[in-house]
N, C-alpha and C positions, 0 to 999 in steps of 0.2 A: 849526267844530265837527265837520262831517262828515269833513273831512280828518284831524283828530286822532283821531276814533273809528275810522276805517279803519286808522290806524297802530297803534292799541292792539289791535284785533282781529287784525290781521296778525301782530303780535308774539306774541299768545297762540297763534295757529295754529302759528307756527314753534316755539313752546315745547311743542307737543303738547297744549295745553289744549282746543282746539276743532277739530272735524273738519268744517269748513264751507269751501266755496270762497272765496278772497279776493275773487273777483269779485262775490260775493253780499253783501259787507259793507255796501254802501250802504243797502239796504233795511232790514237789521237795525239799522244806526245810526240811520236815520230813525225807526224805531219806538221805539227807546230814547230818543232826544231828544224825540220827541213825548210820550212818557210823562212825562218829566221836566218838560216845559213845562206839561202839563195838570194836574200835581199828583198823578197817580196814584202810589200806593205799591206797590212790588213786595213789600214785607214786610208782610203783613197777617195778623192773628190770625183764625183760624176761630172760629165761634161754638160754644162748648162747653156742654154741659148740666152745670151746677155745682150741687152741693148747697149750700143757703144755711144750713140749720140746723147747729148745732154737733154734729158727729158724730165728734169725736176720742176717743181712748182715754184722754185725760188731761183734767182739769178746766180750764175757761177761767179765765184770770187777770183779775182786776178792775183790774190795773195797766196793761193793754195793750189797744189797739184792734186789731180783727181784721177783715179783709175778704178776699174772693177777688179774684185778679188772673190775667191770662193774658199770655203773651208767646210769641214765635216763635223757633225755632232756625234755624240756617243751612240746614237741610234742609226748611224750610217746615212743620215740625210745631209745632202750637200746644200749649204746655205750661200746665198749671193749677197755681196756687200759692196758698197761704195767706200773706197779708202780715200781719205783726205789727209794731206800732210803739208805743213808750211813750206813754202818755196825756200830753197837755199838752207834748209835745216841740216845741221851737222851732228854727228854723234848719236847716241842712243836717247830716244825721246820718251817721255811719259805718254801713255796711250789710253784711249777711252773707247769703249764700245757702246753704241747707242741703238735703241730700238723703241718702237711705239709710234703713235698710239695703237690701241687695240683695234684691228681692222684697217690700219693704214699700211703704207709701204714706205720704203727707204727714200723714195723720191719726194716725200712730204716732210713732216716735222722732224723726223729723226735725222734726215740728211741735212736739214738746216742747222740743227744743233751740232752735228759733226763738223760741218764746214766752219761754223762760228768758232768751235773749239780749236780747229786747225789754224785759223787765223790768229789765235792766241798762243800758239806754240806747241800744241799737242798733235800727235798722230791720232786720228780718229776714224772709226769705221761706223757706218750706219748699215744695219743688215735687215733683210727680210726674214721674218720668222719662218720656221718650217711650215710647209704646205701653202705658203702664200707668196705673192709677188713673183720674183724671179728665182726664188729658192725652190729646192726640190721637195719631194714628199708627196705621197699619194695615199688616200684621196686628197683632193684639193679642198681648201677653204675650211679646214678644221683646226681647232686650237686645243691645247692640252696643258694643264697646269704643270705636268712633269716635263714634257718635251720642250715646252717653251721656256721653262726655267733653264733646262739644259742648253738651250740655244745661246744664252748668255755665257755659260761656261765654255762652250765651244768657241765663242768669239775670243775668250781669254786664252784658250789653247792656241788659236791662230796668232794672236798678238804676242804671246810669250816666246815664239820661235822666230820672230822677224828680226833681221840683223840690225835694224835701226830702232828697235824698241828695247827699253829696259824692263825686263820681266818682273822686276820688283816694284814697278811704278805703273800699275794698271788699274783703271777705274771703269765704272760703267754708269750710264744714264738710262733710266727707263721713263718713258712718257706715257701718261694716262694708264691704261691697263698694264702696260709693260713697266710701269713704276712699281706695281705690286710684284711682278715677276722679278724685277731687279732686286728688290728687297729679299725675295725668296732665294735668289741666286747668291746674294751676299751671305745668307744664313748657312749655305752649304759649301761655298767656294772660298777658301781662305786665301786664295791668290788675289782676290779683289780687295784692294787696299782702301778704296774710297768709292762711295756710290751716291748718286743723286736720284731721287724719285720726284719727278715734276708732274704736277697736276694729276696725281695718281688715283687710280681706281684699285680697289681690291675686287678682282673679277669673281673670285669664288663667293664672296659675300653678296655682291649685287645679283649674281645669278641664282643664288639660293634664296635670298630675302627680298629681291627687288630694290628699287630706289628707296632710300630712307627706311630700309627694313620694313617696307609696306606700312609703316606707322601703325602696326597692329600688335596685339598681345601675343604671347608665346603660343597659345593654343591655336589661335587663328592663323598665325604664321606657319605653324606645322601643317595645318590643313591646306594652306596655299601651296606649300612645297609638295605635299602628297599629290594634289591635283596636277601640278606641273610635271611631276615625275610620270604620272599616268599618261598625260598627253604626249610627253616626249618619247616614252617607250612605245606608245601606239604609233608614233611617227617612225620609230625604228622599224617596226613591222612593215609599214607602208614603203619605206625606203628600200628595204630588202626585196619586197615584192616587185617594186618598180625598177629596181636595178640602178637607182640614182638617188642622190641626196637632195632633199628639199632645202632650199636656201631660206634663211631667216629674213632676208631683205636688208638692204643697206639703210642709209639715212632716208627717212620717209620722204617720198616725192610723188605727187605734189605736196607741198607743206600745208597742213591744215591751219586755218586761221587761229584756232584755239590751242595750237601746239605750245607746250611749255617753253620758256625762254631758252633753256639749254638745248632743246631740240632745234630751235631756230638758229642757235649758234652753230650747231653741228651742220645744219643745212648750208649756212653761209660759208663754211669752210669746205666741206666735202662735195657740195653740189654746184659750186660756182667756179669761175676761172681762178679764184683765189687759191683753191686747194684741190680741185678735181684732178684725179689721175685714173687712167683707164685700168690700171692693175689694182687699184685700191678697192678692198671689199666694201668699205663704207660708202664709197662713191658709186657703187654699183649694186650687186645683188646680195651682198653680205655673206656671213658665215653659213655653214651647214647648220640647220636648225638644231640638230641633236648635239652640237658642240657643248651646249649648256650642261649636259648630264654629268660629265666628269668634274666640272667646276662645282656643281651643287654638292658633290660627295667628297671633295678633297680640298679642304681649306689650305691656302698656300702659305699663310704666315704663321704656322704653328710654332716655329722655332726662331721667329724674328727677334725674340728677347735675348737670344744667344749671339747676335751679331756683334763682333768685336771691332770690325773695321768702322771707319768713319762714315757717317750718314748725314746727308742734307735732304730734308723733305721740303719741297717748295709747293705752295698752293696759292691760288687766287683768293682774295678776300670775298669776292662775290661768286665763287665757283659753287655750283650745286654739289660737287663732289668733295668739297672741302672736308667733310666729316671722315672720309676715307683716310686722308693724309693725317689729320689730327689724331684719329684713333690709332693709326699705325704707329705714329710717333710716340704716343703714350706708352706703348708696349716696349719700345727700345730702351736699352739700359746703357749707362756710361756717359761721361761728360764730353764725349766726342760725337754727340748727336745734336743736330740743330733743326729747328722748324722755322721756316721763313714764309711769312704771309705777304703776298704782293698787294699793296693797296689798290682797290678799284678793279682788280683783274678778275675776269671770268675764267671758267675752265678752258675754253678754246683760245683765249688770249695767249695762253702759255704754249700753244701750238706754233704760232708764227709771228706774234706781235713783238717785234724787236724792241719796242719802247717799254714793254712789260716784262719780257723774259730777262732775268738778271745775268746775262752772259759774262759780264765782268766779275760778278760774284762767283759764278761757277769756276771761272779761271783761277781766281784767288784761292778758292776752296781746294781745287785739285793741285795747284802749285804747293799749297801748304802741306797736303797730306800724301801726295805722290812724290815723296822725296826720300 
């Protein structure tokens, strides 16, 4: 065992994965072997303070059992989730992990999606991404193209080992900014058999280029990005000097009379009784301002053309964000990819408008491909 471990560690060192002397491998190997033999777990969930009462922005279904669960991602961050399962379900179920929108919490749209899918026979979890909601991670209120993609895979980890889940029948749903994250997760995680991106944003694109790519030529766009980088890096200095992170602000409040229609739609969801939640970043002070930096530098959909699992992209006909979904769909390959445009629907309609969200279509889609 020691000899084999030394070989593995030496190989990792040669590959540039570890910066430790080969001569020190023996002690590290002994510690790892000792941990394995003693039954210690390296992957452990931290204890989180979870609200037990129903505090969602949608009513609880009588057809579904609900409970809180936690799981750990590859970076050691413990995530909080609401688990929904159909009452009187038997045997191993197909399962779906849901997250989004960007800046929302599981008590909002993702929870509604998860509960609706549970009503249709799936075990579903809606989770708070790292650093937000009831999930762990410090500092708070920061997003990451890498860590938040990993959050979906961590949800698949959790679902894969549940006694009442078939690990070969797991799908994901990403809403708004997490639609892009879900596509990114499907590109790396071959355990995801089917996925849905609903009213999706490509967050790396919008943070780098602004809405509609600023409607500017390449040179002007490059100048805009440079100015944004300068401002955000100056903010890093201020944050470090102050010892705290400046927030970007949630949905604008009070709402300007001349606000674009989609900002008015966001306000109508996040800032009113319809969708307001005290833990929602969009309902309150928003993300840390410097969150944008990593997204500007790391496009999330670089390998989406290699996704072999089944994909359904759903967007509203009148959504300002429709171009994100359509452009992402154009890059996908294979006859198991589908784009569905919902007539008359705006971006925010697909957050909670049950007359617009095609839940029966989603159920049919997942039944077909999670088998």
